[in-house]
Every structure is written in C-alpha cells, then in structure tokens.
MDAnalysis code that builds the backbone (N, CA, C; Angstrom):
import MDAnalysis as mda
import numpy as np

u = mda.Universe.empty(729, n_residues=243, atom_resindex=np.repeat(np.arange(243), 3), trajectory=True)
u.add_TopologyAttr("name", ["N", "CA", "C"] * 243)
u.add_TopologyAttr("resid", np.arange(1, 244))
u.add_TopologyAttr("resname", ["MET", "ALA", "VAL", "THR", "VAL", "ALA", "CYS", "LEU", "VAL", "LEU", "THR", "GLY", "CYS", "SER", "GLU", "ASN", "ARG", "ASP", "GLY", "ASP", "SER", "LEU", "ALA", "ARG", "ASP", "ILE", "ALA", "ALA", "THR", "GLU", "ALA", "ALA", "LEU", "LEU", "ASP", "ASP", "ASP", "LEU", "GLY", "TYR", "ARG", "ASN", "ARG", "VAL", "ARG", "ASP", "ALA", "GLU", "TYR", "ILE", "ALA", "ALA", "THR", "GLU", "ILE", "SER", "LYS", "GLU", "VAL", "LYS", "GLY", "SER", "GLY", "SER", "THR", "VAL", "ARG", "ARG", "GLU", "PRO", "LEU", "GLY", "TRP", "SER", "GLY", "ARG", "THR", "ALA", "GLY", "SER", "GLU", "GLN", "ALA", "THR", "ILE", "ASP", "VAL", "ARG", "PHE", "GLY", "VAL", "THR", "VAL", "ALA", "GLU", "GLN", "PRO", "GLY", "VAL", "SER", "PHE", "GLY", "ASP", "LEU", "GLY", "ASN", "SER", "ALA", "GLY", "GLN", "ALA", "THR", "ARG", "CYS", "TYR", "ARG", "TYR", "LEU", "LEU", "GLU", "LEU", "SER", "ARG", "TYR", "THR", "SER", "TYR", "HIS", "GLU", "ILE", "ASP", "CYS", "PRO", "ALA", "ILE", "ALA", "THR", "PRO", "ALA", "VAL", "PRO", "THR", "ALA", "SER", "PRO", "SER", "PRO", "GLY", "LEU", "PRO", "ASP", "ASP", "GLY", "ARG", "GLU", "ARG", "LEU", "ALA", "ALA", "ALA", "LEU", "ARG", "THR", "ALA", "THR", "PRO", "ASP", "THR", "LEU", "VAL", "GLY", "THR", "VAL", "ARG", "ALA", "ALA", "PHE", "PRO", "GLU", "LYS", "HIS", "ILE", "THR", "VAL", "ASP", "THR", "VAL", "THR", "HIS", "GLU", "GLY", "ALA", "LEU", "VAL", "ALA", "ALA", "VAL", "GLY", "VAL", "PRO", "ALA", "GLU", "ARG", "ASP", "CYS", "ILE", "LEU", "LEU", "VAL", "ARG", "THR", "PRO", "SER", "GLY", "ALA", "ILE", "GLU", "SER", "PRO", "GLY", "TYR", "ASP", "ARG", "ILE", "TRP", "LEU", "GLU", "PRO", "GLY", "GLU", "MET", "GLY", "CYS", "LYS", "THR", "SER", "LEU", "TYR", "VAL", "SER", "PRO", "PRO", "ARG"])
u.atoms.positions = np.array([
    [122.548, -41.258, -98.587],
    [121.579, -41.131, -98.209],
    [120.301, -41.548, -97.847],
    [119.587, -42.921, -98.339],
    [119.217, -43.365, -96.998],
    [119.477, -44.486, -95.972],
    [121.057, -44.883, -95.828],
    [121.509, -45.439, -94.706],
    [121.309, -44.046, -93.547],
    [121.072, -43.168, -94.510],
    [122.048, -41.763, -93.499],
    [120.821, -41.658, -92.398],
    [119.189, -41.262, -93.287],
    [117.780, -41.337, -92.788],
    [117.274, -41.699, -91.822],
    [117.593, -44.017, -91.637],
    [117.680, -44.858, -91.150],
    [118.564, -44.984, -89.853],
    [119.356, -44.554, -90.262],
    [120.335, -44.196, -88.884],
    [119.573, -43.192, -87.678],
    [119.310, -42.276, -88.389],
    [118.572, -40.794, -87.278],
    [117.193, -41.653, -87.245],
    [116.974, -42.330, -87.319],
    [115.165, -42.852, -87.004],
    [115.248, -43.816, -86.364],
    [116.025, -44.919, -87.442],
    [115.812, -45.966, -85.690],
    [116.722, -45.880, -84.932],
    [118.061, -45.244, -84.842],
    [119.593, -45.263, -83.045],
    [119.543, -43.710, -83.076],
    [119.062, -42.673, -83.567],
    [119.873, -41.622, -83.513],
    [121.392, -41.670, -83.569],
    [121.956, -42.677, -84.078],
    [122.664, -42.359, -84.565],
    [124.021, -41.475, -83.150],
    [123.558, -42.006, -81.928],
    [123.985, -41.798, -80.311],
    [125.665, -42.570, -80.429],
    [126.448, -41.495, -79.240],
    [127.114, -41.871, -78.925],
    [127.314, -43.099, -77.430],
    [128.427, -43.389, -77.292],
    [128.184, -43.829, -76.088],
    [128.654, -43.635, -74.881],
    [128.673, -42.984, -73.852],
    [129.803, -42.339, -73.154],
    [130.413, -42.868, -71.928],
    [131.695, -43.656, -71.743],
    [132.487, -44.297, -71.204],
    [131.247, -44.466, -69.767],
    [131.165, -45.769, -68.816],
    [130.673, -46.006, -67.756],
    [131.536, -45.199, -66.126],
    [132.509, -45.470, -66.763],
    [133.545, -45.544, -65.621],
    [133.488, -44.339, -65.276],
    [134.350, -43.425, -66.436],
    [134.360, -42.022, -66.647],
    [132.833, -40.766, -65.992],
    [131.680, -41.992, -66.346],
    [130.393, -41.353, -65.444],
    [130.171, -41.425, -64.230],
    [130.730, -42.245, -63.778],
    [130.345, -42.843, -62.495],
    [131.644, -41.753, -61.781],
    [132.794, -41.143, -61.323],
    [133.371, -40.938, -61.268],
    [133.287, -39.723, -60.633],
    [132.424, -38.784, -62.103],
    [131.766, -37.487, -61.980],
    [130.485, -37.479, -61.043],
    [129.798, -38.969, -60.874],
    [129.049, -38.768, -59.913],
    [130.044, -38.635, -58.691],
    [130.746, -39.709, -58.800],
    [131.256, -39.794, -57.146],
    [131.279, -38.224, -56.722],
    [131.988, -37.290, -57.515],
    [132.375, -36.394, -57.471],
    [131.230, -35.580, -56.994],
    [129.714, -35.419, -57.385],
    [129.265, -34.742, -57.173],
    [128.394, -34.559, -55.740],
    [127.951, -36.330, -55.658],
    [127.819, -36.700, -54.422],
    [128.716, -36.362, -52.879],
    [130.171, -36.557, -53.366],
    [130.239, -35.417, -52.572],
    [131.035, -34.343, -52.100],
    [130.283, -33.171, -53.260],
    [129.854, -31.823, -53.056],
    [128.375, -32.207, -52.341],
    [127.590, -32.318, -52.583],
    [126.095, -32.984, -51.910],
    [126.528, -33.167, -50.581],
    [127.265, -33.907, -50.040],
    [127.675, -34.754, -48.384],
    [128.399, -32.879, -47.576],
    [128.515, -32.033, -48.415],
    [129.468, -31.287, -48.136],
    [128.537, -30.157, -47.603],
    [128.267, -29.906, -48.864],
    [126.664, -29.248, -48.180],
    [125.861, -29.272, -47.079],
    [125.162, -31.136, -47.258],
    [124.261, -31.674, -46.217],
    [125.567, -31.675, -44.808],
    [126.226, -32.149, -44.399],
    [127.154, -31.189, -43.354],
    [127.024, -29.951, -42.899],
    [127.633, -29.317, -44.135],
    [126.729, -27.582, -43.185],
    [127.939, -26.929, -42.164],
    [127.238, -25.902, -42.010],
    [127.315, -25.301, -40.727],
    [127.329, -26.106, -39.210],
    [128.101, -26.485, -38.768],
    [128.366, -27.282, -37.321],
    [127.796, -26.091, -36.338],
    [127.384, -26.256, -35.611],
    [126.439, -25.471, -34.540],
    [126.755, -26.508, -33.298],
    [126.893, -27.731, -33.366],
    [126.380, -28.572, -32.058],
    [127.961, -28.980, -31.291],
    [128.252, -29.228, -30.356],
    [129.331, -29.920, -29.700],
    [128.943, -31.850, -30.093],
    [130.619, -32.595, -30.943],
    [129.338, -33.694, -31.376],
    [130.791, -34.827, -31.172],
    [130.723, -35.239, -31.393],
    [131.955, -35.803, -31.518],
    [131.866, -36.991, -32.622],
    [133.345, -36.695, -33.824],
    [133.563, -37.718, -35.350],
    [132.688, -38.260, -35.072],
    [133.029, -39.569, -34.562],
    [131.751, -41.048, -34.678],
    [130.896, -40.468, -34.551],
    [130.275, -39.897, -33.824],
    [128.378, -39.276, -33.767],
    [127.964, -39.802, -34.857],
    [129.339, -38.142, -35.944],
    [128.916, -37.419, -36.859],
    [128.244, -38.844, -37.778],
    [129.821, -39.626, -37.929],
    [129.857, -40.694, -39.081],
    [128.624, -41.859, -38.819],
    [128.332, -41.896, -37.473],
    [126.711, -42.615, -37.463],
    [125.158, -42.373, -37.634],
    [125.458, -40.952, -37.260],
    [124.605, -40.423, -38.170],
    [123.935, -39.895, -39.151],
    [125.056, -39.101, -40.037],
    [125.436, -38.186, -41.289],
    [126.296, -38.483, -42.297],
    [126.662, -40.346, -42.261],
    [127.629, -40.318, -43.483],
    [126.446, -41.337, -44.601],
    [126.232, -42.497, -43.222],
    [126.084, -44.085, -43.864],
    [124.320, -44.429, -45.473],
    [124.655, -43.882, -46.294],
    [123.746, -43.460, -47.379],
    [123.863, -44.482, -48.981],
    [122.652, -44.720, -49.310],
    [122.742, -45.545, -50.312],
    [121.796, -44.515, -51.722],
    [122.233, -44.430, -52.331],
    [121.332, -43.760, -53.338],
    [120.732, -43.999, -55.209],
    [120.129, -44.507, -54.838],
    [119.541, -45.293, -56.190],
    [118.789, -43.858, -57.122],
    [119.453, -43.738, -58.075],
    [119.300, -42.495, -59.294],
    [118.691, -43.618, -60.675],
    [118.447, -42.780, -61.351],
    [118.165, -42.602, -63.190],
    [119.675, -43.756, -63.464],
    [119.415, -44.932, -63.207],
    [121.025, -46.236, -64.012],
    [121.689, -45.907, -63.131],
    [121.869, -45.619, -61.643],
    [122.970, -45.452, -61.138],
    [123.026, -45.916, -59.228],
    [123.516, -46.042, -59.246],
    [123.573, -46.159, -57.240],
    [124.418, -45.825, -57.009],
    [124.519, -45.179, -56.247],
    [125.470, -44.448, -54.824],
    [125.937, -44.876, -53.528],
    [126.983, -45.362, -53.506],
    [126.743, -45.865, -51.969],
    [128.272, -45.559, -51.120],
    [127.267, -44.272, -50.141],
    [128.301, -43.760, -48.921],
    [128.623, -44.260, -48.115],
    [130.090, -44.785, -47.441],
    [130.405, -45.561, -46.134],
    [131.442, -44.240, -45.503],
    [131.405, -44.515, -44.319],
    [132.267, -43.803, -42.900],
    [133.493, -44.622, -43.353],
    [134.877, -44.294, -43.650],
    [136.125, -44.987, -43.718],
    [136.541, -45.224, -42.048],
    [136.230, -43.597, -41.651],
    [137.796, -43.729, -40.111],
    [137.228, -41.961, -40.002],
    [137.670, -41.699, -38.700],
    [137.112, -40.081, -38.165],
    [138.245, -40.032, -36.395],
    [138.404, -39.190, -36.089],
    [138.056, -38.582, -35.408],
    [138.337, -37.482, -34.616],
    [138.511, -36.832, -33.371],
    [138.431, -35.689, -33.012],
    [136.867, -35.143, -32.582],
    [136.714, -34.135, -32.735],
    [135.151, -33.594, -31.914],
    [134.880, -32.517, -32.832],
    [133.791, -31.782, -32.851],
    [133.888, -30.067, -32.652],
    [133.131, -29.831, -31.793],
    [134.671, -29.318, -31.040],
    [134.206, -28.527, -29.602],
    [135.617, -27.178, -29.383],
    [135.043, -26.125, -28.879],
    [135.892, -24.871, -28.975],
    [137.324, -24.900, -30.206],
    [138.357, -25.229, -30.254],
    [139.146, -24.710, -31.482],
    [139.435, -26.003, -32.626],
    [138.364, -27.403, -31.110],
    [138.996, -28.701, -32.152],
    [139.025, -28.559, -33.586],
    [138.534, -29.576, -34.275],
    [138.307, -30.719, -35.721],
    [138.073, -31.914, -35.315],
    [137.051, -32.364, -36.263],
    [136.420, -33.458, -36.454],
    [136.909, -33.616, -38.138],
    [137.662, -34.839, -37.991],
    [137.803, -36.017, -38.887],
    [137.056, -36.623, -39.537],
    [136.734, -36.887, -41.128],
    [136.022, -38.071, -40.933],
    [135.748, -38.021, -42.235],
    [136.098, -39.594, -42.936],
    [137.178, -40.066, -44.672],
    [135.873, -40.881, -44.310],
    [135.132, -40.523, -46.015],
    [134.281, -40.898, -46.545],
    [134.635, -41.982, -47.846],
    [133.879, -42.544, -47.881],
    [134.041, -43.451, -49.547],
    [133.179, -43.224, -50.374],
    [132.873, -43.242, -51.496],
    [131.411, -43.296, -52.536],
    [131.739, -44.311, -53.593],
    [131.047, -45.402, -53.608],
    [130.672, -46.026, -54.589],
    [130.077, -45.931, -55.488],
    [130.126, -45.850, -56.701],
    [129.470, -46.165, -57.327],
    [129.034, -47.134, -59.005],
    [127.916, -47.374, -59.291],
    [128.102, -48.272, -60.177],
    [126.634, -47.419, -61.247],
    [127.228, -47.426, -62.655],
    [126.509, -47.126, -63.544],
    [126.178, -47.765, -64.322],
    [124.450, -48.541, -64.706],
    [123.881, -49.456, -65.688],
    [124.528, -48.585, -67.161],
    [124.500, -49.848, -68.061],
    [124.300, -49.909, -69.775],
    [123.046, -48.792, -69.902],
    [123.640, -47.916, -70.936],
    [121.712, -47.059, -70.703],
    [122.356, -46.451, -72.502],
    [121.835, -46.996, -73.306],
    [121.870, -46.553, -74.935],
    [121.693, -45.639, -74.933],
    [121.735, -44.519, -75.773],
    [121.106, -42.856, -76.546],
    [119.726, -43.470, -77.341],
    [118.524, -42.225, -76.740],
    [117.809, -42.958, -77.376],
    [116.900, -41.768, -78.286],
    [117.504, -40.845, -78.642],
    [117.807, -40.127, -79.959],
    [119.175, -39.388, -80.030],
    [118.483, -38.280, -81.707],
    [119.848, -37.648, -82.083],
    [120.409, -36.898, -81.085],
    [121.762, -37.283, -81.114],
    [122.558, -36.147, -79.930],
    [123.012, -36.454, -78.615],
    [121.709, -38.054, -78.205],
    [121.414, -38.623, -76.591],
    [122.252, -39.531, -76.660],
    [123.570, -38.973, -75.421],
    [124.777, -39.342, -75.144],
    [124.468, -40.798, -73.949],
    [124.221, -42.261, -74.533],
    [123.884, -42.934, -73.226],
    [125.519, -43.193, -73.190],
    [125.980, -44.367, -72.000],
    [126.835, -44.563, -71.730],
    [126.498, -46.395, -71.526],
    [128.041, -46.626, -71.802],
    [128.412, -48.557, -71.305],
    [128.129, -48.352, -69.734],
    [128.191, -50.065, -68.974],
    [127.728, -49.997, -67.363],
    [129.148, -49.130, -67.182],
    [129.438, -49.307, -66.041],
    [130.984, -48.333, -65.270],
    [131.057, -48.202, -64.063],
    [131.509, -47.957, -63.475],
    [131.658, -48.143, -61.853],
    [132.962, -47.468, -61.128],
    [133.006, -46.645, -60.399],
    [134.436, -45.790, -59.337],
    [134.069, -45.917, -58.084],
    [134.961, -45.593, -57.864],
    [135.278, -45.633, -56.315],
    [136.227, -43.896, -55.569],
    [135.568, -43.195, -55.488],
    [136.624, -41.887, -54.574],
    [135.917, -42.032, -53.286],
    [137.276, -41.271, -52.880],
    [137.262, -40.830, -51.187],
    [137.878, -39.332, -50.665],
    [136.928, -39.333, -50.132],
    [137.407, -37.893, -49.223],
    [136.998, -37.719, -48.270],
    [138.088, -36.688, -47.859],
    [138.317, -36.389, -46.314],
    [136.976, -35.208, -45.519],
    [136.317, -35.116, -44.974],
    [135.787, -34.331, -44.516],
    [136.492, -33.569, -43.048],
    [136.206, -31.946, -43.195],
    [136.893, -31.421, -41.982],
    [135.751, -30.368, -40.940],
    [135.850, -30.323, -39.860],
    [134.583, -30.265, -39.127],
    [134.586, -29.516, -37.910],
    [134.227, -28.287, -37.972],
    [134.998, -27.283, -36.867],
    [133.730, -26.638, -36.448],
    [133.201, -26.235, -35.008],
    [132.664, -25.767, -34.297],
    [132.754, -23.864, -35.064],
    [131.097, -24.105, -35.152],
    [130.752, -22.879, -35.748],
    [131.735, -22.176, -37.133],
    [131.659, -23.630, -37.868],
    [132.486, -23.455, -38.894],
    [131.343, -23.708, -40.128],
    [132.122, -23.313, -40.985],
    [131.320, -24.905, -42.346],
    [132.144, -26.090, -42.705],
    [131.262, -27.027, -43.342],
    [133.047, -28.052, -43.186],
    [133.462, -27.845, -44.604],
    [134.218, -28.510, -44.997],
    [135.076, -28.566, -45.683],
    [136.137, -29.911, -46.506],
    [136.372, -30.158, -47.587],
    [136.535, -31.475, -47.462],
    [137.627, -31.250, -49.153],
    [138.115, -32.152, -48.926],
    [139.009, -32.773, -50.283],
    [139.105, -34.061, -50.191],
    [139.584, -34.534, -51.974],
    [139.875, -35.819, -51.986],
    [141.040, -36.316, -51.120],
    [141.085, -37.660, -50.937],
    [142.065, -37.862, -50.794],
    [142.230, -40.071, -51.914],
    [143.671, -40.601, -51.144],
    [143.502, -41.494, -51.841],
    [142.717, -42.533, -50.963],
    [142.031, -43.885, -52.180],
    [140.899, -44.956, -50.987],
    [142.389, -45.604, -50.035],
    [141.565, -46.215, -48.949],
    [142.908, -46.758, -47.933],
    [141.733, -48.474, -48.817],
    [142.701, -49.645, -48.711],
    [143.030, -50.227, -48.714],
    [141.483, -51.258, -48.038],
    [140.796, -50.887, -47.437],
    [139.891, -51.032, -46.185],
    [138.215, -52.034, -46.808],
    [138.056, -52.880, -47.228],
    [137.288, -53.956, -48.208],
    [136.505, -53.902, -46.875],
    [136.407, -53.739, -45.724],
    [134.917, -53.609, -44.642],
    [135.479, -52.575, -43.460],
    [134.833, -51.383, -43.681],
    [135.278, -50.987, -42.480],
    [134.260, -50.544, -41.337],
    [135.287, -50.210, -40.492],
    [134.570, -50.758, -38.354],
    [132.489, -49.945, -38.709],
    [132.117, -50.435, -38.305],
    [130.386, -49.297, -38.453],
    [130.735, -48.452, -36.736],
    [130.581, -47.411, -37.082],
    [130.334, -45.683, -36.202],
    [129.482, -46.208, -35.524],
    [129.387, -46.206, -34.223],
    [128.441, -45.778, -33.409],
    [127.869, -44.647, -32.581],
    [126.910, -44.507, -32.278],
    [126.342, -42.889, -31.939],
    [125.835, -42.460, -30.532],
    [126.560, -42.482, -29.680],
    [126.583, -42.483, -27.683],
    [125.470, -40.970, -27.862],
    [124.130, -40.769, -27.191],
    [123.398, -40.568, -27.033],
    [123.740, -39.162, -26.823],
    [123.645, -38.045, -27.325],
    [124.139, -36.954, -26.648],
    [123.363, -36.309, -25.674],
    [123.891, -35.703, -24.639],
    [123.584, -35.425, -23.169],
    [121.931, -34.151, -23.689],
    [121.261, -34.779, -22.792],
    [120.052, -33.496, -22.868],
    [118.980, -33.533, -21.698],
    [117.803, -33.242, -21.685],
    [117.120, -33.037, -20.367],
    [116.436, -34.545, -20.550],
    [115.822, -34.736, -19.186],
    [115.467, -36.013, -19.296],
    [114.152, -35.915, -20.270],
    [113.227, -37.088, -20.409],
    [112.879, -36.903, -21.102],
    [111.050, -36.622, -20.303],
    [110.910, -36.739, -19.308],
    [110.394, -36.335, -17.953],
    [110.786, -34.928, -17.038],
    [111.224, -34.508, -18.289],
    [111.402, -32.848, -17.655],
    [110.646, -31.945, -16.518],
    [109.826, -31.807, -17.399],
    [108.599, -30.710, -17.918],
    [108.314, -31.430, -16.323],
    [107.836, -32.611, -16.373],
    [107.365, -33.097, -15.213],
    [108.036, -33.346, -13.932],
    [109.044, -33.066, -13.660],
    [110.267, -33.412, -12.586],
    [110.102, -31.717, -12.130],
    [110.150, -30.424, -13.145],
    [110.360, -28.945, -13.627],
    [109.163, -28.874, -11.815],
    [107.735, -29.149, -12.661],
    [106.823, -29.242, -11.915],
    [107.222, -29.558, -10.814],
    [106.792, -30.481, -10.604],
    [106.599, -31.681, -9.511],
    [107.791, -30.131, -8.355],
    [108.657, -30.117, -8.575],
    [109.737, -29.393, -7.441],
    [108.909, -28.346, -7.377],
    [108.150, -27.525, -8.587],
    [107.243, -26.119, -8.070],
    [106.550, -26.214, -6.858],
    [106.098, -27.192, -7.478],
    [104.624, -27.515, -6.235],
    [104.874, -27.558, -5.155],
    [106.532, -27.904, -4.385],
    [106.770, -28.036, -3.431],
    [107.517, -27.619, -3.180],
    [108.312, -26.655, -3.559],
    [109.329, -25.663, -2.780],
    [108.557, -24.625, -2.607],
    [109.506, -24.142, -1.474],
    [109.442, -22.743, -1.630],
    [110.443, -20.650, -1.746],
    [109.874, -20.311, -1.468],
    [111.119, -19.488, -1.800],
    [112.471, -19.503, -1.088],
    [112.858, -20.191, -0.402],
    [114.143, -20.599, 0.671],
    [114.124, -21.849, 0.087],
    [113.448, -22.559, -0.521],
    [114.044, -24.255, -0.758],
    [114.002, -24.374, -2.088],
    [114.075, -22.726, -3.059],
    [113.060, -23.382, -4.844],
    [114.916, -23.726, -5.385],
    [116.105, -22.951, -5.389],
    [117.068, -23.408, -5.580],
    [118.085, -24.821, -4.678],
    [117.032, -25.457, -3.755],
    [117.425, -26.296, -3.792],
    [116.488, -27.434, -4.050],
    [115.356, -28.074, -4.502],
    [114.508, -28.625, -4.128],
    [115.142, -28.462, -6.355],
    [114.867, -27.772, -7.159],
    [114.937, -28.147, -7.940],
    [116.451, -28.506, -8.784],
    [117.485, -28.184, -7.911],
    [118.554, -28.557, -8.698],
    [118.456, -30.504, -8.115],
    [117.581, -30.486, -6.558],
    [117.636, -32.189, -6.646],
    [116.687, -32.388, -7.665],
    [115.721, -32.212, -8.251],
    [115.242, -32.349, -9.547],
    [115.703, -32.420, -10.395],
    [117.249, -32.541, -10.623],
    [117.899, -32.471, -12.351],
    [119.078, -32.317, -11.119],
    [119.903, -33.364, -10.993],
    [121.192, -33.609, -10.601],
    [122.210, -34.263, -11.454],
    [121.992, -33.536, -12.449],
    [123.021, -34.365, -13.568],
    [123.499, -33.487, -13.977],
    [124.713, -33.478, -14.195],
    [125.854, -32.438, -13.958],
    [125.628, -31.248, -15.568],
    [125.455, -31.730, -16.948],
    [125.159, -30.993, -17.950],
    [124.135, -30.132, -17.653],
    [123.143, -30.398, -17.232],
    [121.962, -29.371, -16.262],
    [121.873, -28.391, -15.672],
    [121.895, -27.392, -16.572],
    [122.107, -25.734, -15.287],
    [120.979, -25.890, -15.006],
    [120.876, -25.106, -13.837],
    [119.630, -24.429, -13.163],
    [119.457, -23.169, -12.454],
    [118.479, -22.486, -13.164],
    [118.199, -21.048, -12.736],
    [116.682, -20.769, -12.137],
    [116.872, -19.870, -11.038],
    [115.509, -20.278, -10.541],
    [115.626, -18.135, -10.177],
    [114.510, -18.256, -9.635],
    [114.381, -16.822, -8.992],
    [113.092, -16.679, -8.214],
    [113.195, -15.898, -7.040],
    [111.203, -15.611, -6.854],
    [111.204, -14.485, -7.681],
    [109.778, -13.959, -8.015],
    [109.653, -12.737, -8.780],
    [108.414, -12.302, -8.783],
    [107.856, -11.215, -7.744],
    [106.769, -10.746, -8.024],
    [105.850, -11.850, -7.040],
    [106.270, -12.576, -6.249],
    [105.033, -13.292, -5.355],
    [105.152, -15.055, -6.560],
    [106.592, -15.103, -7.289],
    [105.787, -16.359, -8.381],
    [107.022, -17.251, -8.774],
    [107.539, -18.091, -8.063],
    [108.939, -19.162, -8.345],
    [109.039, -19.041, -10.347],
    [110.488, -18.907, -10.152],
    [110.434, -19.127, -11.568],
    [111.715, -20.045, -11.756],
    [111.317, -21.098, -12.609],
    [112.731, -22.017, -12.851],
    [112.921, -22.315, -14.459],
    [114.325, -22.451, -14.082],
    [114.784, -23.095, -15.928],
    [115.835, -23.831, -15.929],
    [115.694, -24.540, -16.342],
    [116.797, -25.844, -16.149],
    [116.800, -26.193, -17.947],
    [118.315, -26.518, -18.258],
    [118.464, -26.493, -19.760],
    [119.446, -27.398, -19.337],
    [120.230, -27.068, -21.526],
    [121.349, -27.923, -22.128],
    [122.064, -26.987, -22.490],
    [123.047, -26.042, -22.734],
    [123.184, -25.027, -23.326],
    [123.705, -25.138, -24.541],
    [124.323, -26.822, -24.722],
    [125.363, -27.351, -25.775],
    [124.010, -27.255, -27.034],
    [122.953, -27.975, -26.130],
    [121.874, -28.733, -27.173],
    [120.288, -27.539, -27.533],
    [120.648, -26.433, -27.045],
    [119.797, -25.299, -27.086],
    [118.203, -25.769, -25.756],
    [118.471, -26.585, -25.303],
    [117.226, -27.719, -24.621],
    [116.996, -26.573, -23.617],
    [116.690, -26.158, -22.870],
    [115.393, -25.294, -21.888],
    [114.023, -25.633, -21.899],
    [114.183, -25.745, -20.234],
    [112.188, -25.429, -20.115],
    [112.133, -24.452, -18.670],
    [111.215, -23.487, -19.389],
    [111.086, -22.663, -18.063],
    [109.932, -22.798, -17.507],
    [109.227, -22.637, -16.235],
    [107.855, -22.720, -15.904],
    [107.906, -22.095, -14.459],
    [106.954, -21.559, -14.321],
    [106.772, -20.705, -12.557],
    [105.082, -21.019, -12.482],
    [105.799, -21.126, -11.184],
    [104.250, -21.275, -10.133],
    [104.059, -20.187, -10.122],
    [102.682, -19.572, -10.089],
    [102.202, -18.484, -9.700],
    [101.589, -18.254, -8.461],
    [100.868, -16.867, -8.460],
    [101.380, -16.711, -6.756],
    [99.794, -18.019, -6.234],
    [99.501, -18.010, -6.885],
    [98.013, -19.139, -6.891],
    [97.437, -20.443, -6.944],
    [98.883, -21.245, -7.345],
    [100.027, -22.142, -7.393],
    [99.791, -22.374, -8.782],
    [98.904, -21.809, -9.602],
    [98.955, -22.850, -11.326],
    [100.581, -23.102, -11.004],
    [100.764, -24.245, -12.555],
    [101.731, -24.038, -12.946],
    [101.830, -23.597, -14.135],
    [103.021, -22.744, -14.508],
    [102.541, -21.776, -15.839],
    [103.938, -22.142, -17.133],
    [103.697, -22.128, -18.208],
    [104.404, -22.016, -18.800],
    [104.970, -20.912, -20.484],
    [105.561, -20.128, -19.833],
    [105.330, -18.891, -21.055],
    [106.411, -18.824, -21.463],
    [105.742, -18.232, -22.549],
    [106.510, -18.447, -24.206],
    [107.389, -17.801, -24.550],
    [108.575, -18.084, -25.816],
    [109.889, -17.175, -25.700],
    [110.431, -17.444, -27.026],
    [111.156, -16.486, -27.398],
    [111.730, -16.487, -29.083],
    [112.569, -17.429, -28.447],
    [112.977, -19.140, -29.241],
    [114.221, -19.596, -29.247],
    [115.635, -19.088, -29.537],
    [115.098, -18.211, -30.099],
    [116.669, -17.404, -30.715],
    [117.445, -16.628, -29.595],
    [116.594, -16.810, -28.448],
    [117.179, -16.698, -27.332],
    [118.043, -17.465, -25.919],
    [117.773, -19.010, -27.188],
    [118.945, -19.366, -27.197],
    [120.054, -20.029, -26.755],
    [120.611, -19.230, -28.585],
    [121.283, -19.162, -29.363],
    [122.735, -18.900, -28.449],
    [124.319, -19.002, -28.678],
    [125.106, -18.327, -28.231],
    [125.334, -17.449, -28.708],
    [125.855, -16.332, -27.241],
    [125.524, -14.781, -27.886],
    [124.389, -14.700, -27.400],
    [123.071, -15.245, -26.882],
    [121.647, -14.745, -26.453],
    [121.916, -14.472, -25.372],
    [120.917, -14.753, -24.764],
    [120.179, -14.856, -22.982],
    [120.408, -16.275, -22.477],
    [120.678, -17.422, -23.284],
    [120.705, -18.651, -22.496],
    [119.020, -18.701, -22.022],
    [119.612, -20.057, -21.182],
    [118.027, -20.482, -20.237],
    [118.511, -19.981, -19.011],
    [117.677, -18.979, -18.729],
    [117.563, -18.118, -17.456],
    [116.409, -17.524, -17.365],
    [115.974, -17.521, -15.792],
    [114.288, -17.155, -15.322],
    [114.650, -15.751, -16.127],
    [115.426, -15.375, -16.594],
    [115.263, -13.913, -17.511],
    [114.756, -13.634, -18.688],
    [114.185, -15.078, -19.458],
    [113.325, -15.626, -20.446],
    [111.786, -15.016, -19.970],
    [111.383, -14.993, -18.662],
    [110.582, -14.325, -18.523],
    [109.954, -13.466, -17.521],
    [111.271, -13.425, -16.391],
    [111.524, -11.867, -15.679],
    [112.045, -10.659, -16.263],
    [112.699, -10.699, -17.535],
    [112.595, -9.282, -17.981],
    [113.140, -9.883, -19.140],
    [112.672, -10.244, -20.224],
    [112.822, -11.200, -21.737],
    [113.816, -9.665, -22.540],
    [114.261, -9.996, -23.845],
    [114.079, -9.306, -24.701],
    [113.404, -8.013, -25.546],
    [113.550, -6.833, -25.274],
    [112.790, -5.965, -25.926],
    [112.854, -5.951, -27.301],
])
C-alpha cells in the first residue's frame, strides 16, 4: 500500500506514449489543417505560385515542431485544369513525462509523411497521402506576380478623364491602360464621363466619374457585383446598378 501511494503522489504512475507514433498523428493533423487552409479556389493561379505563397511553414507547439515544405508542383487552377502540389511534413516531438495520474507522457520521436493536394478552380481542395520521395533538399518555388491593376491606376484614370471628351473617351482611357489583361469600359451618361477599368480574374476594379462640372468622383458599389456571374467591372455599376 505504501508503495502504491508513493507512486500516485510522486510519479502519477503515468505511462509514456511512443514519440514516433505521436509524431505521425501530428503530421496527419497538420495535413488536414493545410487542406482546410487551401480550401475553396476562386482565383486562377499556377501551382508554383500557390506552393510559394501558401505552403512553406514551421509550426512550434507544446513539445513539438512541424515543418512543411513543397516537394513538387504542376498545373494551374484555370478552367477545367488542375494544380497538383506534393507536400512533406516533418515532425519532431520532445520527450515529455506524464505529470499526474492517468496523464500520458511521451518519449522523444519524429516522423515524416507526404501528401498530394489537388486544386481546381471553383472547387474545394482535396488531398491524399503518398509515399515520400527521396528528396533531401527540394527545389524552392517562386511566385511570379499575378496580373493586376497598376499601383497608380486611380491617378491614371483620373488624368485620362480630365482630358477626355465624349468622342475620345474610350481611346484616352485605353491609352492610359494598354495592358492586355486590363478591361476598359466607358460611357457618357447624362453629361458625365464614366469609366471602369479592371482585372476580372482578380476582382480588381476602378470606377471613376467626371461630372458635368469637371469634378472626379469615385462612386461606391457592392464588391459582390465583381464576382463571377455578377455584373463585373462595368460602367453599369454606376449607370444602372442592381436593385
């Protein structure tokens, strides 16, 4: 009886869980969390861009360290195409003794598990485990800038509207935004010059109006109207917005 009491008071009679097994479970949990983070894809992106911007990470928890790194990538999320990204999860857990009766401690351990993530436009990400390839130091992905509006886009459009006439409006605005990925929509409405320039794939849009008095105004609109299937970046955001 005295030995039993001493065991309960001093050590808790705890048992240690195998550290390697715990590390494997942590890797599986982190893989599921990454699947949630990648989530629903609503932008056209190369797999390398996603690998460079959304994958690499090191997480330090209570007694564990998780490192995830992309191993390979291909494709893109566009139309019916598919992006594929292979990710390696390396987990190290430190030894932790149990501190109370019934509390499981664990031995030191480590594990490496690999998963393949499949991403498609307008769909949720899916994933499954794969055998880890023998890659000691994987290549590092790079992220090319995604197409967008220029930083001085609002200033460009305002300057174009100030010099334009109803007859030269579309040409003046297009000359200010010659980039092929930028859409231009213009109209004259009740004496005002209206212009909308945007990048539909990125839901980027600048809408400005030159009033009959010559003032440049930026009318507000609900950004949900820029989503696929909605109005998009058009002058109708101002001229005939949804009711």
